Structure formats: structure tokens, C-alpha cells
Phi, psi and omega in degrees: 000135174274178185298315175314306178298325175295322177299333188262353180304137181303307179305337181265009183260123179299315181303330176284315180303311175300315179303302179302324179289320179301313185293327186292313190290315177305314184296314178299330175285334184314301180290330180291317180284334172308316172313326194258353178077030180246157157269161180305313176298324179287325172303314180304309177305309179300319169314308182302316173295316173303322185274344184300322186175178180283179181302131179094347174275136186265132180254149173277144181294326175292324180290322173293319169306310178299319187293324178261003180057042184241136171279173187298324188293327180274322181288321187304315181293327173301312180301319181297312174302315171307322190284312174309328174278357173090012185269331185215165177231128185263134174218147178278133177295123187303315188288338183207092182305344176288341175261129185244133181255147182240137174229139169292141175274175177301320176301320186292319173296324180294324178306327175303320178295318179296325183289330183316324175279354175313300185302314177298318177300326174286326175285335179306127184077359176272128189257060176231126192299139180299334186287332174293322178291321182296318180298314182306302175307319174289318178305309176304315177294333185278321179296307179311310173305317186289314178289330182286315175305314182283351176068173183297151183268117180266000000 
């Protein structure tokens, strides 16, 4: 293979490595989250809401979307399903109906207790040093910051 062909080799694409890793991680989460009745995207929403604030504090949908880097078209169906399950309540702000606020229900907060074991279950059986995972997470965050600063490629 010449240099141009090497550039187009699938295994040389960082995007493919990240894509395949994302699929593998999501697949590892699936059975653990099934016990909680959550999909992986729903789990991410719940994590964001649990870290948002104390019981009774409402989060703005736009803030959760920004935190998760999700647009409203992706986030809204997730929130509807979580609301149907009784895990959260969506309310329009009286002073500005464009603003939707989210509050976790008692069931939503209780699910947090059940979810405490999820990270440990996922790491169980992995032969990867915790320090390596922390370093990888930091590298990925740094790459994300660079990509977000540079904006979309036109």
C-alpha cells in the first residue's frame, strides 16, 4: 500500500477506533442497565440529572442537553420515556414557556441507589489498570475540547 492508500485504511482511522470502542462499551453496559430498566442514553440522562443538584432542584432541559451534547430532537424522546416510567417530571416554566424544567421523582432518586454498582460491574473482569482508564478518559476529554474549539469542518 502506498502512503495515500494507508491514509484510507480502515484500521488507521481514529474515528473507526472510537466508533468500535463506543459500540463495545455500550454493549457491555446493556445487560447491566437492563436490570435498571434503562438504555445507555437514558442512563446518561439520569447521571446528568443525579449530578445536577439536590432533591427537588429542577434542571433546565437545555442545560442537560448541553451537558450531554445532545440536541433537543434526540433528548426529548429520551425524556418522554423516562417521564412515562415515572422517573422524572417535565414542566414548562411559568415565566417563559420556552423553558422546560426537569425534576426527578422519588423513583428517579431511588434508582440512583440501584445504579451505584454499575461502574464497578462494568470494570469487573477487565484487565486494565485503573490509572490507564483515567489517563485514557483525560486524553479523550482533551481531544473532545480540541474538536469542539475548532468547530465543524466545512
